[in-house]
N, C-alpha and C positions, 0 to 999 in steps of 0.2 A: 240684374244685379247680384242677386245671392248665386246665380249661376258664374259669374264672373268671379265670385270670390272661392267659389268650392275649385273651379279650374286653378290657380293662382293657390290656394293650400295645398291641393294635389303635387304640385309642382315642387313645391317647398322642399318635401319629404322624398322626392323622387330618391335625390341619390346618397342620400345617407344609410341606405342597407350598404352600401357595394364598400363606404367608406370603413361602417363596421365591421363587417366581415373580413376588408384587408386589415384592421387592428387586431382583430381576433387570430388569423393566421400569422402575423409574424409575431404576437406574444406567445402560440404553438409552437412557433418555429425555436422562440428563442428558450422556451421551456425545455423542448426534446435538449437540444444544444447542451442547456446546463446538467438534463438529466445526464447525458451521456460522460461529459468530461468527468459529475461527479460518481457514475460507477467505474469508469475506469481510474481515478484515484484511488479508491474505497480498492478495486481489483488488486493496484500496483502494494497496497501497505499491507494486505493480504500477502500477496506473493514473499514480500520483504520479510513479512512472519513467518512464514515456513521456511525460507531459508536460512534465518536467525534459530529456528527450531530445529533445521536438522544439522546445524554446525553445531549447536552446544551439546548435541546428542551424540554426533561426531566426536566432539571434546570430551562427551564422558566416556565414552568407549574407549578412549588412550588411556588406560588407566595401567597402573604398576602394581602386580603380585604382588604380596610380603607376606609372611609367616608371623605372627608375631607369638609364640607358644604354641600351639594346637589349632590355632584357627586363622585364616588367609584373611587379608585386608587389603582391598583394594583403592591405592591411593594416585593421585592426579595430580600432577606438576603442570604449573603454568606452560611450560614451553610445549610440551606433547598436548595440551588441549588446543595452543594456539597452531601448532603443525597440524592436527588433525580437523580443524576449523578451518584452517586455509585451504587444506586440500577440500572441502567439500565446496566452499562457496568460490573455487577457481572451477572445478566442474559443474555445478549449476548455473553460476554467476549471474549471467545476464544482464549485466552492465552493474552487477551492485560489488561492492568494496568491505572488508572485513575491517572492521576499526578497532577493536580489543576481542582477544578472548583471553582466559585465564580460570583460575578456579578461587575463590575467593575463602573457599575451607579445608581444599583436599579431597572432597568429597563430591563437588559440584562441578558442573563446568558454565561459566558463563560466557556467552558469545553477542556482541553487540555489531550488525552491519549495517551500508548506509547505502541508498540510492537515490537517485532521483528521478522523478517523473515528471514527463511531458504529457500536455492535454493532447489530446488527439483532436479536439475539432476548436476551440477558442484559445490558439494560441496569442495571439495577441493581446491579452490580459497577463500571460506568464510566460514572456520568451525564453525565461533563463530556467524554466521548470522550478520545479518545488521539490527541497531536499525532503526525503525522508528516511526514519531511521528504525531499527526494530533488535532488540532484549530479548535473552532467552536463556532461561538457565534448565539444566538437565542436570539429577544425580545419575552417582554410577546407580549399577545393579546390586554390586555388592557392598556391603557395610562392615 
């Protein structure tokens, strides 16, 4: 009788390791897929930040040099900033668009760019993508 109980007890435990292994494998695959999407989103936002920085820097370089008295002064206008920023976004772009560009104070340039991120793996959860936006400000070299 003891021998029969030992055999039955051993048979109850035989298939549980396979189920546990499959469960952990599914969990590991899901974790890797979420990490791939999170990394892709992070990199897309960083690219958009870099494009906004480049657009603001180009806009800050579109100054008009004026002289008041004996000192030269760099002045920005919103049309010049927008033209310079649009040229950079058009050339580098990568699907991003220039939302706004201008100068709030005549010395600094502010540019806002927007784009859409599409997940590389789990597209079923975000089929239309996710809207991203970045804003950067840059000042002219001459004040």
